[in-house]
C-alpha positions in Angstrom: 1.6 23.1 -15.1 5.2 24.4 -15.3 7.8 21.8 -14.3 11.2 23.0 -13.2 14.3 21.7 -11.4 12.7 22.2 -7.9 9.8 19.9 -8.9 12.3 17.0 -9.2 14.3 18.1 -6.1 11.1 17.7 -4.1 9.5 14.7 -5.8 12.3 12.3 -6.5 13.8 11.8 -3.0 10.3 11.5 -1.5 9.2 9.0 -4.1 12.3 6.9 -3.5 11.5 6.9 0.2 7.9 6.1 -0.5 8.9 3.1 -2.7 11.3 1.9 0.0 8.7 2.0 2.7 5.9 0.6 0.5 7.8 -2.4 -0.6 8.5 -3.4 3.1 5.2 -2.7 4.9 2.9 -0.8 2.6 1.7 2.8 3.2 4.0 4.5 0.8 1.2 6.5 -0.6 1.2 8.6 2.6 4.6 9.9 1.5 4.2 9.9 -2.3 0.9 11.7 -2.9 1.8 14.7 -0.7 5.2 14.9 -2.5 3.4 15.7 -5.8 1.1 18.2 -4.1 4.0 20.0 -2.4 5.7 20.3 -5.8 2.6 22.0 -7.1 1.1 19.2 -9.2 -2.7 19.6 -9.3 -4.6 17.0 -7.3 -6.0 14.9 -10.2 -2.7 14.8 -12.0 -1.0 14.0 -8.7 -3.3 11.1 -8.1 -2.9 9.7 -11.6 0.9 10.2 -11.7 1.1 8.6 -8.2 -0.8 5.4 -9.4 1.4 5.2 -12.6 4.6 5.5 -10.6 3.5 3.2 -7.8 2.3 0.6 -10.2 5.7 0.4 -11.8 7.5 0.3 -8.4 5.2 -2.3 -7.0 5.8 -4.5 -10.0 9.5 -4.5 -9.4 9.0 -5.2 -5.6 6.6 -8.0 -6.5 9.2 -9.6 -8.8 11.8 -9.5 -6.0 9.4 -11.2 -3.5 8.4 -13.8 -6.2 12.0 -14.5 -7.0 12.9 -15.0 -3.3 10.0 -17.5 -2.9 8.1 -15.3 -0.5 4.8 -15.3 -2.3 2.1 -17.9 -1.6 0.0 -18.0 -4.8 -2.9 -19.7 -3.1 -3.2 -16.5 -1.1 -1.9 -13.9 -3.6 -4.2 -14.6 -6.6 -7.6 -14.8 -4.8 -6.7 -11.8 -2.6 -5.8 -9.8 -5.8 -9.2 -10.7 -7.4 -11.0 -9.9 -4.1 -9.1 -6.6 -3.9 -10.2 -5.5 -7.3 -13.9 -6.3 -6.7 -13.8 -4.8 -3.2 -12.1 -1.6 -4.4 -14.8 -1.1 -7.1 -17.6 -1.8 -4.5 -16.0 0.5 -2.0 -15.6 3.4 -4.5 -19.3 3.0 -5.3 -20.3 3.0 -1.6 -18.2 6.1 -0.9 -20.9 8.1 -2.6 -23.4 7.2 0.1 -21.2 7.1 3.2 -19.7 10.1 5.0 -15.9 10.0 4.7 -15.5 11.7 8.1 -17.1 8.8 9.8 -14.8 6.3 8.1 -11.8 8.4 8.9 -12.7 8.4 12.6 -13.0 4.6 12.5 -9.6 4.2 10.9 -8.2 6.8 13.4 -9.4 4.6 16.3 -8.2 1.4 14.7 -4.6 2.4 14.0 -3.5 2.7 17.7 -5.1 -0.7 18.4 -3.2 -2.3 15.5 0.1 -0.7 16.8 -0.6 -2.0 20.3 -1.1 -5.6 19.0 2.2 -5.4 17.1 3.9 -4.0 20.2 2.7 -6.4 22.8 2.5 -9.6 20.7 6.3 -9.6 20.2 6.3 -12.8 18.1 3.5 -11.6 15.7 4.4 -12.7 12.2 7.9 -14.0 13.2 7.3 -17.7 12.7 4.9 -19.3 10.3 2.0 -21.1 11.8 0.7 -24.6 10.6 -0.8 -24.0 7.1 -4.6 -23.8 6.5 -6.2 -26.2 4.1 -6.1 -25.3 0.4 -9.8 -24.4 0.4 -9.6 -22.3 3.6 -6.6 -20.4 2.2 -8.4 -19.6 -1.0 -11.6 -18.5 0.7 -9.9 -16.5 3.5 -7.5 -14.8 1.1 -10.4 -13.8 -1.2 -12.3 -12.5 1.7 -9.3 -10.5 3.1 -8.8 -9.0 -0.4 -12.4 -8.2 -0.7 -12.7 -6.5 2.7 -9.5 -4.5 2.5 -10.1 -3.7 -1.1 -13.4 -2.2 -0.1 -11.6 -0.2 2.5 -9.2 1.0 -0.2 -12.1 2.1 -2.4 -13.8 3.9 0.6 -10.8 5.5 2.3 -7.5 4.2 0.9 -4.4 4.9 3.0 -2.5 1.9 4.4 -4.1 -0.8 2.3 -0.8 -2.8 1.8 -0.1 -2.5 5.6 -3.5 -3.9 6.5 -3.2 -6.7 4.0 0.1 -7.7 5.4 -1.2 -7.7 9.0 -4.4 -9.6 8.0 -2.5 -12.4 6.1 -0.3 -12.9 9.2 -3.1 -12.8 11.7 -5.6 -14.9 9.7 -3.5 -17.3 7.7 -0.5 -17.5 10.0 2.1 -16.4 7.5 5.3 -14.6 8.5 5.3 -10.9 7.9 7.8 -11.5 5.1 5.5 -13.9 3.2 2.5 -11.7 4.0 4.3 -8.7 2.6 5.0 -10.6 -0.6 1.4 -11.6 -1.0 0.3 -8.0 -0.2 2.5 -6.7 -3.0 0.7 -8.9 -5.6 -2.8 -7.8 -4.4 -1.6 -4.1 -4.4 -0.2 -4.5 -7.9 -3.5 -5.7 -9.2 -5.4 -2.7 -7.8 -2.6 -0.3 -8.9 -2.8 -1.5 -12.5 -6.6 -1.2 -12.6 -6.4 2.4 -11.3 -3.5 3.3 -13.5 -5.3 2.2 -16.6 -8.3 4.4 -15.7 -6.1 7.5 -15.1 -4.1 6.9 -18.3 -7.3 6.7 -20.3 -8.4 10.0 -18.9 -5.1 11.7 -19.5 -4.4 12.3 -15.8 -0.7 11.3 -15.8 2.0 13.9 -15.9 4.7 12.0 -17.7 7.3 14.8 -17.5 7.3 14.2 -13.7 6.1 10.6 -13.7 9.0 9.1 -15.7 11.9 10.2 -13.5 9.7 9.6 -10.4 9.1 6.0 -11.7 12.8 5.4 -11.8 13.1 6.6 -8.2 10.1 4.5 -7.1 11.6 1.4 -8.7 14.9 2.0 -7.1 13.2 2.5 -3.7 11.1 -0.6 -4.1 14.2 -2.6 -5.2 16.2 -1.5 -2.2 13.2 -1.9 0.2 12.4 -5.4 -0.9 16.0 -6.4 -0.6 16.1 -4.9 2.9 12.9 -6.9 3.9 13.9 -10.2 2.3 17.4 -10.1 3.9 16.2 -8.8 7.3 13.1 -11.0 7.5 9.9 -10.3 9.5 11.7 -8.4 12.3 12.7 -5.5 10.0 9.2 -5.5 8.5 7.7 -5.2 11.9 9.8 -2.2 12.8 9.0 -0.4 9.6 5.3 -1.1 10.3 5.4 1.0 13.4 6.6 4.0 11.3 3.9 3.4 8.7 1.1 3.2 11.3 2.4 6.4 12.8 2.4 8.2 9.4 -1.1 6.8 8.7 -2.4 8.1 12.1 -1.0 11.6 11.4 -2.4 11.6 7.8 -5.9 10.4 8.7 -6.0 12.7 11.7 -5.1 15.8 9.6 -7.7 14.8 7.1 -10.4 14.3 9.8 -9.6 17.7 11.3 -9.8 19.4 7.9 -6.2 20.6 8.2 -5.0 18.7 5.1 -6.6 16.9 2.1 -4.3 14.3 0.6 
């Protein structure tokens, strides 16, 4: 494809915004993938470039969360392993299941999640008594497996659902949950990125400057989350859930395909 100045004018600001949002509450792919498509990047190249760029940005955000002490490794490692296995299984199952049905399920679930966040005002604000070591390992692996499978089947909002699940099931603050979710997301992003790189589906002329914008957005977003705590993450989550609802709704209605 022909790359010109307008490609970067469209892509770079949106990728910065996607990285900022993704590092706080997940769901940045709802912004980043359409950015490439709007700029005229073909769908396969857009998907590959998106994974390459997101992988680099998520790596920086993960480092920021690790350095601030907001990653629980008993949760992060098994959830990352579970996410990789679940994503592979979900991608395999996608061949046999109708995507329209899955989209309708997600469309129904998103408002329910938003209502829980709205009415349970202290959700993820304070850390609950920790689970046992064994329980944390098992539950984290199961969460990674289940949401990784969702990622392979449908995809959007994986980081957001991981963050919410860690808080709901393990009693983490949203800040710590977000840190653990970044590690799990990083694992799945790297796996997908390698596949796209091996198939030559990464547009480096766009991906390299977009990567810098993504890293800057992830850096700024993780700083915002770490300094603002769970309250700021909660507010951004409402925005992400709204974007996800619109995205899945448009896909289900056949109005858009991204």
